[in-house]
VOZANU-163656 format. One record per residue: y, z, x of N, C-alpha, C, CB in turn; residue in one letter. Coordinates in steps of 0.2 Angstrom, whole numbers, plus 5000, padded with zeros to 4 digits. Glycine has a CB too. Layout:
REM VOZANU-163656
YZXYZXYZXYZXA
...
//
This chain:
REM VOZANU-163656
499449995005499949995000500849995005499750054995X
501149975003501749965006502450005002501949885007X
502750045008503150065005503950075008502850115005X
504250005005504949995008505450075006505349905003X
505850065010506350135010506950145013506050185014X
507550165010508050185018508050255019508850165017X
507950285026507850335026508550395025507450345033X
509250355024509650385021509650405014510150345021X
509250365009509450385003508950404999509750324999X
509550454997509150524994508550524989509650564990X
508650444986508150454978507350414984508650374965X
507450384990506850384995506650414999506750344998X
506850464999506750545003506450584997507550595006X
506450584990506150624986505350574985506750644979X
505450504986504950464983504550464990505150384979X
504650484996504250485003503850575002504950465010X
504350615000503950665000503350674994504350715002X
503550624989502950624984502650624984502750624982X
502550544989501950514991501550544995501950474994X
501950595001501550635007501050705002502350675013X
501450724997501350774995500750764989501850794993X
500750714986499850694982499650664987499850634975X
499650644995499050634998498950564996498450664995X
499550504996499350444996499650415000499450434992X
499050365004499350335011499550285008498850315017X
500050255013500550215011500850175020501250275006X
501050115019501050095026502050085026500450015027X
502350135029503150135028503550075031503550195030X
503950055028504349995031505150005028503949935028X
505650005034506350045033506449955030506950085043X
506849975023507149895022507449875023507149865018X
508049895029508449865030508249835039508949915028X
508049885043507949855050507249805047507749925056X
506749795042506349725040506549715033505449725039X
507049695032507249675026506749615022507949635028X
506549645018505949585014506249515013505749605004X
505749455014505949395015506049365008505449365019X
506349305008506449274998505649264996506949164996X
505249235002504549225000504349314998504149175008X
504449354999504149424998504349444992504349485004X
505149424993505549444985505049424978506349404985X
505049344978504949304975504149324972505049254978X
503649324976502949344975502949424973502549334982X
503349464974503349524971503649534965503649564975X
504349494962504449504956504149454953505049514955X
503649414952503349374949502549394948503449314953X
502249474952501749504952502049584948501549504959X
502549604949502849664944503049644936503449704947X
503449584933503549564928504449604928502849594922X
504649624932505149664933505849594934504849704940X
506249584930506749534929507149534935507149554923X
507249474937507449454945508349514946507549324946X
508649524940508949574940508949644943509149584936X
508349654941508049724941507849734950507349724935X
507749674950507849684960508449684965507549624963X
509049694961509549704966509649764964510149664967X
509949824969510349894969510949884967510349934975X
511049884960511649884957512049924956511749884953X
511949984961512150064960512650054969511150124960X
512150014973512350014980513049984979511849994985X
513450004988514149984988514149914988514550004995X
513649874993513649804994513749774987512949794998X
513249784982513249744975514149754973512649784969X
514549794975514849814972515449784975514749894971X
515349774985515949744988515749674985516049764995X
515249634985515149584983515349554976514649574985X
515249614971515649584963515149544963516549544963X
514349574962513849544961513849544955513449564964X
514049584952514049604943514249514940514749674940X
514949504942515249434940514849394941515749414943X
514449384947514149324952513649304949513949334959X
513149344949512449344948512249304941512349404947X
512749304936512549274932512449194933512849294926X
513049184936513249104939512649074943513949094943X
512349124948511949094951511349104950512049104954X
510749034952510149004953509849054955510148944956X
509149064954508449114956508449104962507849114954X
508449054965508349014972508949074976508848904970X
509549064974510249074978510249154977511049024973X
509949184970509749264971509349294976509349304965X
508649264978508349274980508249254987508049254976X
508649204991509249214996509549244998509549194995X
509949254991510649334994509949394995511549374985X
509649414992509249484994508949485001508649504988X
508849425002508449435009509049405013507649395011X
509449425013510049455018510249485021510249455017X
510149555015510149615016509749655010510649625018X
509449705018509049765012509449825010508149815016X
510049825011510449865007510749824999511049865012X
510549744998510749744993510049764986511049674994X
509349764990508849754987508749854985508149714993X
508549854978508049914975507749934977507649904971X
507849984980507350064985507250134981507850104992X
506850144980506350124986505850064982505950194990X
505350054985504950004983504150014985505349934987X
503650004981503050004982502749934980502750064978X
502149934986501949844983501049884985502449744990X
500649874981500049874979499649814980499949894974X
499149834978498549794973498549754968498049834971X
499149704965499349684958499949724955498749684953X
500149754961500649794955501349794961500349894951X
501749814958502549834962502849884958503249774963X
503249954961503449994957504349994961502950064956X
504749974956505349974961505850024957505549894962X
506050074962506350144959506050184961506350154950X
506050244960505650324960505550354953505950384964X
505150344950505150374943504450404944505150314936X
504550474944503950514947503550514942504050594950X
503550494934502950504930502650394932503250534919X
502850344932502750304932502350284939503250284930X
502750314945502250344951501650364949502450414955X
501650434946500950464944500250414941501150524939X
500650394935500350354932499950284935500650334929X
499950254940499950204944499550224950500650174945X
499850274953499450294958499250354960499750294963X
499050384954498550434955497750414952498750494952X
//
């Protein structure tokens, strides 16, 4: 299982602590140092059924600085994936990618339902 996180993110810290406390094995990946590629993001979005906008960190400073709330509606999916692949800070986190599923954001009950 792959766990994408940003170490300074308090939600990511809580998620990692939850994984550790529940003895769930994972491979960690720093989402900024090893940003997801457009191909990975396409695959994860398809597997998860998450709306493409749901892969964006809409509360992040970069999202707001780039005024993406206004720009996303006029962008193609290809442009959105390409943009996400440029900067891990734009990607919703944490992300957990397992066999046939993707969890975006940390919701303890949803994680427990899927991972326990």
